[in-house]
C-alpha positions as YAML, in Angstrom:
chain: A
units: angstrom
residues:
- id: 1
  name: MET
  ca: [-45.41, -24.42, 23.66]
- id: 2
  name: LEU
  ca: [-48.23, -22.08, 24.63]
- id: 3
  name: SER
  ca: [-48.73, -18.92, 22.60]
- id: 4
  name: SER
  ca: [-48.23, -15.59, 24.34]
- id: 5
  name: GLY
  ca: [-51.99, -14.97, 24.22]
- id: 6
  name: TYR
  ca: [-52.78, -18.04, 26.30]
- id: 7
  name: LEU
  ca: [-49.95, -17.26, 28.71]
- id: 8
  name: LYS
  ca: [-51.31, -13.74, 29.21]
- id: 9
  name: VAL
  ca: [-54.83, -14.98, 29.94]
- id: 10
  name: ILE
  ca: [-53.51, -17.57, 32.41]
- id: 11
  name: LEU
  ca: [-51.21, -15.03, 34.09]
- id: 12
  name: SER
  ca: [-54.06, -12.55, 34.54]
- id: 13
  name: MET
  ca: [-56.20, -15.26, 36.17]
- id: 14
  name: LEU
  ca: [-53.38, -16.18, 38.54]
- id: 15
  name: ILE
  ca: [-53.03, -12.52, 39.53]
- id: 16
  name: TRP
  ca: [-56.78, -12.06, 40.01]
- id: 17
  name: GLY
  ca: [-56.83, -15.12, 42.23]
- id: 18
  name: SER
  ca: [-54.91, -13.15, 44.85]
- id: 19
  name: VAL
  ca: [-57.42, -10.29, 45.02]
- id: 20
  name: GLY
  ca: [-59.28, -11.92, 47.90]
- id: 21
  name: VAL
  ca: [-56.17, -11.62, 50.07]
- id: 22
  name: PHE
  ca: [-56.01, -7.87, 49.52]
- id: 23
  name: VAL
  ca: [-59.78, -7.44, 49.94]
- id: 24
  name: ARG
  ca: [-59.56, -9.07, 53.35]
- id: 25
  name: ILE
  ca: [-56.56, -6.92, 54.32]
- id: 26
  name: ALA
  ca: [-58.27, -3.73, 53.11]
- id: 27
  name: ASP
  ca: [-61.33, -4.40, 55.30]
- id: 28
  name: GLN
  ca: [-63.51, -1.82, 53.53]
- id: 29
  name: SER
  ca: [-66.94, -1.91, 51.89]
- id: 30
  name: ALA
  ca: [-67.12, -3.26, 48.34]
- id: 31
  name: PRO
  ca: [-67.86, 0.11, 46.63]
- id: 32
  name: VAL
  ca: [-64.92, 1.75, 48.44]
- id: 33
  name: ILE
  ca: [-62.54, -1.02, 47.40]
- id: 34
  name: VAL
  ca: [-63.70, -0.91, 43.79]
- id: 35
  name: PHE
  ca: [-63.44, 2.89, 43.64]
- id: 36
  name: PHE
  ca: [-59.87, 3.00, 44.93]
- id: 37
  name: ARG
  ca: [-58.99, 0.05, 42.73]
- id: 38
  name: VAL
  ca: [-60.21, 1.62, 39.48]
- id: 39
  name: ALA
  ca: [-59.15, 5.18, 40.35]
- id: 40
  name: THR
  ca: [-55.61, 4.03, 41.14]
- id: 41
  name: GLY
  ca: [-55.54, 1.96, 37.96]
- id: 42
  name: ALA
  ca: [-56.70, 4.91, 35.87]
- id: 43
  name: LEU
  ca: [-54.10, 7.24, 37.39]
- id: 44
  name: ALA
  ca: [-51.32, 4.68, 36.90]
- id: 45
  name: ILE
  ca: [-52.11, 4.06, 33.24]
- id: 46
  name: GLY
  ca: [-52.68, 7.75, 32.59]
- id: 47
  name: LEU
  ca: [-49.27, 8.58, 34.06]
- id: 48
  name: TYR
  ca: [-47.67, 5.78, 32.04]
- id: 49
  name: LEU
  ca: [-49.12, 7.11, 28.77]
- id: 50
  name: LEU
  ca: [-48.12, 10.65, 29.72]
- id: 51
  name: LEU
  ca: [-44.52, 9.68, 30.41]
- id: 52
  name: LYS
  ca: [-44.38, 7.80, 27.11]
- id: 53
  name: GLN
  ca: [-46.02, 10.79, 25.41]
- id: 54
  name: GLN
  ca: [-48.53, 8.37, 23.92]
- id: 55
  name: PRO
  ca: [-51.99, 9.73, 23.07]
- id: 56
  name: ILE
  ca: [-55.15, 7.79, 23.83]
- id: 57
  name: GLN
  ca: [-55.73, 5.62, 20.77]
- id: 58
  name: ILE
  ca: [-59.31, 4.44, 20.48]
- id: 59
  name: LYS
  ca: [-59.59, 4.61, 16.66]
- id: 60
  name: GLY
  ca: [-63.26, 5.53, 16.41]
- id: 61
  name: ARG
  ca: [-64.27, 3.05, 19.11]
- id: 62
  name: LEU
  ca: [-64.87, 5.57, 21.88]
- id: 63
  name: LYS
  ca: [-68.58, 4.78, 22.31]
- id: 64
  name: LEU
  ca: [-67.92, 1.05, 22.59]
- id: 65
  name: ALA
  ca: [-64.99, 1.69, 24.94]
- id: 66
  name: LEU
  ca: [-67.20, 3.84, 27.19]
- id: 67
  name: LEU
  ca: [-69.93, 1.21, 27.09]
- id: 68
  name: SER
  ca: [-67.43, -1.48, 28.07]
- id: 69
  name: GLY
  ca: [-66.44, 0.68, 31.04]
- id: 70
  name: VAL
  ca: [-70.07, 0.77, 32.15]
- id: 71
  name: ALA
  ca: [-70.29, -3.02, 31.73]
- id: 72
  name: LEU
  ca: [-67.13, -3.47, 33.81]
- id: 73
  name: SER
  ca: [-68.55, -1.30, 36.60]
- id: 74
  name: LEU
  ca: [-71.99, -2.90, 36.68]
- id: 75
  name: ASN
  ca: [-70.42, -6.36, 36.59]
- id: 76
  name: TRP
  ca: [-68.58, -5.63, 39.84]
- id: 77
  name: LEU
  ca: [-71.55, -3.84, 41.41]
- id: 78
  name: PHE
  ca: [-74.04, -6.65, 40.81]
- id: 79
  name: PHE
  ca: [-71.58, -9.36, 41.84]
- id: 80
  name: PHE
  ca: [-70.91, -7.63, 45.17]
- id: 81
  name: LYS
  ca: [-74.66, -7.10, 45.63]
- id: 82
  name: ALA
  ca: [-75.16, -10.83, 45.05]
- id: 83
  name: ILE
  ca: [-72.55, -11.65, 47.71]
- id: 84
  name: GLN
  ca: [-74.31, -9.31, 50.16]
- id: 85
  name: THR
  ca: [-77.83, -10.57, 49.38]
- id: 86
  name: THR
  ca: [-77.57, -14.35, 49.11]
- id: 87
  name: THR
  ca: [-75.21, -17.17, 50.06]
- id: 88
  name: ILE
  ca: [-71.70, -17.31, 48.61]
- id: 89
  name: GLY
  ca: [-72.64, -20.56, 46.87]
- id: 90
  name: ASN
  ca: [-75.62, -19.00, 45.11]
- id: 91
  name: ALA
  ca: [-73.72, -15.84, 44.20]
- id: 92
  name: VAL
  ca: [-70.57, -17.47, 42.84]
- id: 93
  name: LEU
  ca: [-72.32, -20.30, 40.99]
- id: 94
  name: THR
  ca: [-74.62, -17.89, 39.14]
- id: 95
  name: TYR
  ca: [-71.84, -15.37, 38.47]
- id: 96
  name: TYR
  ca: [-69.60, -18.06, 37.00]
- id: 97
  name: LEU
  ca: [-72.17, -18.69, 34.30]
- id: 98
  name: SER
  ca: [-70.52, -15.68, 32.62]
- id: 99
  name: PRO
  ca: [-68.11, -17.84, 30.54]
- id: 100
  name: LEU
  ca: [-71.10, -19.70, 29.09]
- id: 101
  name: PHE
  ca: [-72.83, -16.41, 28.28]
- id: 102
  name: ALA
  ca: [-69.62, -15.09, 26.69]
- id: 103
  name: ILE
  ca: [-69.43, -18.11, 24.38]
- id: 104
  name: ILE
  ca: [-73.06, -17.60, 23.33]
- id: 105
  name: TRP
  ca: [-72.52, -13.88, 22.62]
- id: 106
  name: ALA
  ca: [-69.28, -14.62, 20.73]
- id: 107
  name: ASN
  ca: [-71.06, -17.13, 18.52]
- id: 108
  name: PHE
  ca: [-74.00, -14.78, 17.91]
- id: 109
  name: PHE
  ca: [-72.24, -11.41, 17.51]
- id: 110
  name: LEU
  ca: [-68.69, -12.33, 16.46]
- id: 111
  name: LYS
  ca: [-69.56, -15.52, 14.55]
- id: 112
  name: GLU
  ca: [-66.95, -17.47, 16.51]
- id: 113
  name: HIS
  ca: [-67.25, -21.15, 15.57]
- id: 114
  name: LEU
  ca: [-67.98, -23.37, 18.56]
- id: 115
  name: GLU
  ca: [-65.54, -26.22, 19.14]
- id: 116
  name: ARG
  ca: [-66.74, -29.47, 20.71]
- id: 117
  name: ARG
  ca: [-63.49, -29.75, 22.63]
- id: 118
  name: ALA
  ca: [-63.95, -26.27, 24.13]
- id: 119
  name: LEU
  ca: [-67.60, -26.93, 25.03]
- id: 120
  name: PHE
  ca: [-66.62, -30.17, 26.75]
- id: 121
  name: ALA
  ca: [-63.88, -28.33, 28.63]
- id: 122
  name: LEU
  ca: [-66.38, -25.64, 29.66]
- id: 123
  name: ALA
  ca: [-68.78, -28.29, 31.00]
- id: 124
  name: LEU
  ca: [-65.90, -29.91, 32.88]
- id: 125
  name: ALA
  ca: [-64.89, -26.56, 34.38]
- id: 126
  name: GLY
  ca: [-68.50, -25.85, 35.34]
- id: 127
  name: LEU
  ca: [-68.64, -29.21, 37.11]
- id: 128
  name: GLY
  ca: [-65.42, -28.26, 38.86]
- id: 129
  name: ILE
  ca: [-66.98, -25.03, 40.14]
- id: 130
  name: PHE
  ca: [-69.97, -27.02, 41.42]
- id: 131
  name: PHE
  ca: [-67.65, -29.33, 43.37]
- id: 132
  name: MET
  ca: [-65.71, -26.37, 44.76]
- id: 133
  name: LEU
  ca: [-68.93, -24.78, 46.03]
- id: 134
  name: SER
  ca: [-70.45, -28.00, 47.38]
- id: 135
  name: SER
  ca: [-69.56, -27.07, 50.96]
- id: 136
  name: TYR
  ca: [-71.48, -23.78, 50.77]
- id: 137
  name: GLU
  ca: [-75.14, -23.40, 51.57]
- id: 138
  name: PHE
  ca: [-77.59, -23.10, 48.69]
- id: 139
  name: SER
  ca: [-81.02, -21.61, 49.26]
- id: 140
  name: LEU
  ca: [-84.05, -20.43, 47.30]
- id: 141
  name: THR
  ca: [-85.79, -18.08, 49.72]
- id: 142
  name: SER
  ca: [-87.14, -14.75, 48.41]
- id: 143
  name: ASN
  ca: [-83.97, -12.93, 49.45]
- id: 144
  name: ASP
  ca: [-81.79, -15.58, 47.87]
- id: 145
  name: PHE
  ca: [-83.78, -15.36, 44.65]
- id: 146
  name: LEU
  ca: [-82.96, -11.65, 44.46]
- id: 147
  name: GLY
  ca: [-79.30, -12.42, 45.09]
- id: 148
  name: ILE
  ca: [-79.32, -15.00, 42.31]
- id: 149
  name: LEU
  ca: [-80.76, -12.39, 39.95]
- id: 150
  name: PHE
  ca: [-77.94, -10.03, 40.97]
- id: 151
  name: GLY
  ca: [-75.39, -12.77, 40.25]
- id: 152
  name: LEU
  ca: [-76.89, -13.52, 36.85]
- id: 153
  name: THR
  ca: [-77.00, -9.82, 35.99]
- id: 154
  name: GLY
  ca: [-73.34, -9.46, 36.94]
- id: 155
  name: ALA
  ca: [-72.53, -12.47, 34.75]
- id: 156
  name: LEU
  ca: [-74.36, -10.91, 31.80]
- id: 157
  name: PHE
  ca: [-72.44, -7.66, 32.14]
- id: 158
  name: TYR
  ca: [-69.08, -9.44, 32.47]
- id: 159
  name: SER
  ca: [-69.72, -11.65, 29.45]
- id: 160
  name: SER
  ca: [-70.78, -8.61, 27.39]
- id: 161
  name: LEU
  ca: [-67.57, -6.87, 28.48]
- id: 162
  name: VAL
  ca: [-65.47, -9.76, 27.18]
- id: 163
  name: VAL
  ca: [-67.22, -9.70, 23.80]
- id: 164
  name: MET
  ca: [-66.90, -5.91, 23.50]
- id: 165
  name: VAL
  ca: [-63.18, -6.07, 24.26]
- id: 166
  name: LYS
  ca: [-62.74, -8.84, 21.70]
- id: 167
  name: ALA
  ca: [-64.58, -6.72, 19.12]
- id: 168
  name: MET
  ca: [-62.12, -3.87, 19.77]
- id: 169
  name: GLY
  ca: [-59.07, -6.01, 19.03]
- id: 170
  name: GLU
  ca: [-57.37, -3.22, 17.08]
- id: 171
  name: VAL
  ca: [-57.63, -0.70, 19.95]
- id: 172
  name: ASP
  ca: [-54.55, 0.05, 22.06]
- id: 173
  name: THR
  ca: [-54.85, -1.98, 25.27]
- id: 174
  name: ASN
  ca: [-53.59, 0.73, 27.63]
- id: 175
  name: SER
  ca: [-55.93, 3.31, 26.12]
- id: 176
  name: LEU
  ca: [-58.89, 0.96, 26.48]
- id: 177
  name: VAL
  ca: [-58.13, 0.13, 30.12]
- id: 178
  name: LEU
  ca: [-57.68, 3.85, 30.89]
- id: 179
  name: VAL
  ca: [-61.11, 4.69, 29.46]
- id: 180
  name: GLN
  ca: [-62.75, 1.80, 31.30]
- id: 181
  name: MET
  ca: [-61.11, 2.65, 34.63]
- id: 182
  name: GLY
  ca: [-62.08, 6.30, 34.18]
- id: 183
  name: VAL
  ca: [-65.72, 5.41, 33.57]
- id: 184
  name: ALA
  ca: [-65.74, 3.02, 36.53]
- id: 185
  name: SER
  ca: [-64.21, 5.69, 38.78]
- id: 186
  name: LEU
  ca: [-67.01, 8.11, 37.93]
- id: 187
  name: ILE
  ca: [-69.67, 5.47, 38.52]
- id: 188
  name: PHE
  ca: [-68.34, 4.46, 41.95]
- id: 189
  name: LEU
  ca: [-67.42, 7.97, 43.12]
- id: 190
  name: PRO
  ca: [-70.93, 8.70, 44.51]
- id: 191
  name: PHE
  ca: [-70.72, 5.64, 46.78]
- id: 192
  name: VAL
  ca: [-67.54, 6.97, 48.37]
- id: 193
  name: TRP
  ca: [-68.88, 10.53, 48.46]
- id: 194
  name: LEU
  ca: [-72.05, 9.53, 50.32]
- id: 195
  name: GLU
  ca: [-70.25, 7.26, 52.80]
- id: 196
  name: PRO
  ca: [-66.67, 8.52, 53.25]
- id: 197
  name: PRO
  ca: [-64.44, 5.62, 54.35]
- id: 198
  name: VAL
  ca: [-62.20, 5.57, 57.40]
- id: 199
  name: LEU
  ca: [-58.84, 4.63, 55.94]
- id: 200
  name: THR
  ca: [-55.75, 3.22, 57.60]
- id: 201
  name: MET
  ca: [-52.31, 2.89, 56.06]
- id: 202
  name: THR
  ca: [-52.86, -0.87, 55.79]
- id: 203
  name: SER
  ca: [-56.21, -0.58, 54.01]
- id: 204
  name: LEU
  ca: [-54.96, 2.16, 51.71]
- id: 205
  name: THR
  ca: [-51.86, 0.16, 50.77]
- id: 206
  name: ALA
  ca: [-53.97, -2.91, 50.02]
- id: 207
  name: MET
  ca: [-56.36, -0.96, 47.78]
- id: 208
  name: LEU
  ca: [-53.56, 0.86, 45.98]
- id: 209
  name: THR
  ca: [-51.94, -2.52, 45.32]
- id: 210
  name: MET
  ca: [-55.20, -3.80, 43.86]
- id: 211
  name: GLY
  ca: [-55.36, -0.74, 41.64]
- id: 212
  name: LEU
  ca: [-51.84, -1.20, 40.30]
- id: 213
  name: LEU
  ca: [-51.62, -5.00, 40.21]
- id: 214
  name: HIS
  ca: [-55.15, -6.32, 39.74]
- id: 215
  name: SER
  ca: [-56.58, -3.47, 37.64]
- id: 216
  name: ALA
  ca: [-53.92, -1.62, 35.66]
- id: 217
  name: LEU
  ca: [-51.55, -4.56, 35.12]
- id: 218
  name: ALA
  ca: [-53.75, -7.67, 35.12]
- id: 219
  name: LEU
  ca: [-56.58, -6.14, 33.12]
- id: 220
  name: GLY
  ca: [-54.12, -4.92, 30.49]
- id: 221
  name: ILE
  ca: [-52.50, -8.36, 30.31]
- id: 222
  name: TYR
  ca: [-55.88, -10.06, 29.97]
- id: 223
  name: PHE
  ca: [-57.15, -7.75, 27.24]
- id: 224
  name: SER
  ca: [-53.87, -8.11, 25.37]
- id: 225
  name: GLY
  ca: [-54.14, -11.89, 25.52]
- id: 226
  name: LEU
  ca: [-57.78, -11.82, 24.46]
- id: 227
  name: LYS
  ca: [-56.74, -10.28, 21.13]
- id: 228
  name: THR
  ca: [-55.33, -13.65, 19.98]
- id: 229
  name: VAL
  ca: [-57.30, -16.16, 22.07]
- id: 230
  name: LYS
  ca: [-60.79, -17.36, 21.19]
- id: 231
  name: ILE
  ca: [-63.45, -16.34, 23.69]
- id: 232
  name: GLN
  ca: [-64.49, -19.95, 24.21]
- id: 233
  name: HIS
  ca: [-60.91, -20.79, 25.22]
- id: 234
  name: ALA
  ca: [-60.53, -17.71, 27.43]
- id: 235
  name: SER
  ca: [-63.86, -18.60, 29.06]
- id: 236
  name: VAL
  ca: [-62.57, -21.98, 30.18]
- id: 237
  name: LEU
  ca: [-59.26, -20.50, 31.35]
- id: 238
  name: SER
  ca: [-61.17, -17.95, 33.44]
- id: 239
  name: TYR
  ca: [-61.96, -20.75, 35.89]
- id: 240
  name: ILE
  ca: [-58.28, -20.77, 36.85]
- id: 241
  name: ASP
  ca: [-59.12, -17.66, 38.88]
- id: 242
  name: PRO
  ca: [-61.01, -19.48, 41.69]
- id: 243
  name: VAL
  ca: [-58.43, -22.27, 41.75]
- id: 244
  name: SER
  ca: [-55.70, -19.68, 42.15]
- id: 245
  name: SER
  ca: [-57.66, -18.00, 44.94]
- id: 246
  name: LEU
  ca: [-57.71, -21.27, 46.88]
- id: 247
  name: CYS
  ca: [-53.93, -21.47, 46.69]
- id: 248
  name: PHE
  ca: [-53.51, -17.91, 47.96]
- id: 249
  name: ALA
  ca: [-56.03, -18.53, 50.76]
- id: 250
  name: TYR
  ca: [-53.98, -21.51, 51.88]
- id: 251
  name: LEU
  ca: [-50.66, -19.64, 51.67]
- id: 252
  name: PHE
  ca: [-51.79, -16.48, 53.48]
- id: 253
  name: PHE
  ca: [-54.59, -17.64, 55.77]
- id: 254
  name: ALA
  ca: [-53.93, -21.39, 56.15]
- id: 255
  name: GLU
  ca: [-57.39, -22.16, 54.76]
- id: 256
  name: ILE
  ca: [-57.29, -25.84, 53.88]
- id: 257
  name: PRO
  ca: [-59.59, -26.82, 50.97]
- id: 258
  name: THR
  ca: [-61.99, -29.72, 51.37]
- id: 259
  name: LEU
  ca: [-61.71, -32.91, 49.32]
- id: 260
  name: PHE
  ca: [-64.53, -31.83, 47.02]
- id: 261
  name: THR
  ca: [-62.87, -28.44, 46.56]
- id: 262
  name: ALA
  ca: [-59.63, -30.15, 45.55]
- id: 263
  name: ILE
  ca: [-61.51, -32.40, 43.12]
- id: 264
  name: GLY
  ca: [-63.22, -29.35, 41.62]
- id: 265
  name: GLY
  ca: [-59.90, -27.59, 41.22]
- id: 266
  name: GLY
  ca: [-58.46, -30.65, 39.52]
- id: 267
  name: LEU
  ca: [-61.34, -30.76, 37.03]
- id: 268
  name: ILE
  ca: [-60.79, -27.09, 36.19]
- id: 269
  name: LEU
  ca: [-57.09, -27.68, 35.59]
- id: 270
  name: ILE
  ca: [-57.91, -30.61, 33.29]
- id: 271
  name: ALA
  ca: [-60.38, -28.41, 31.40]
- id: 272
  name: SER
  ca: [-57.73, -25.71, 31.05]
- id: 273
  name: TYR
  ca: [-55.26, -28.27, 29.71]
- id: 274
  name: LEU
  ca: [-57.77, -29.35, 27.07]
- id: 275
  name: VAL
  ca: [-58.11, -25.86, 25.59]
- id: 276
  name: VAL
  ca: [-54.41, -24.96, 25.54]
- id: 277
  name: THR
  ca: [-53.18, -28.20, 23.96]
- id: 278
  name: LYS
  ca: [-53.48, -29.20, 20.34]
- id: 279
  name: ARG
  ca: [-55.77, -32.00, 19.34]
...
């Protein structure tokens, strides 16, 4: 039977897979969506801690918590810039190098021993992502090169975030998410201030849902699971996210995946099975 840590990581990936549905419903610019997402998440967790009369418990890790909030924000910013600058194939393929970066940082900074089984699973998952993106256009024009750099930068920030969270294993999860969401809200506030969005009830509901479900809840679940799961295992399981997104796209928008996409998804599921089962 899977440990609670693995179940939490998997559950968070399944939840994050649905974010594309709400992004499409919201129909707003990326900075606006991110701002409402993190601001709602921060308010929700802050209210939760207030009702429980629980103080923010960072235990001398405030600087690292603030830094992780910056990493979280820049990860989203550069990923969205990559999507806007280059093809989806280029952007996603480079961004999903983040699990590999996370494993390298974990080995270097946290001295996490690398397992051959996990590395094989990571390679299998990477191959799965390549199959899933095979129907998208890949290009190496000057503009695409800039987009690839944005994607790689986003991947570096996300992988550093994972390692920082793992290093703060003793910190209260809700307190950590609150600090991160607060920092992200401040970073994205100028984008909304300079270009005020035109909101509808539908778009506002979608973004509030993302704040509550995909930020406050899912991020807390993921960080809680990461306390007991090796980064190399969590890195492989992170590829469940795009597989989950395909399922939601089919359910809500009748988007039928191609054969290569299905093969890629199958490889990712096999890779996930390898890291959650005993040898």
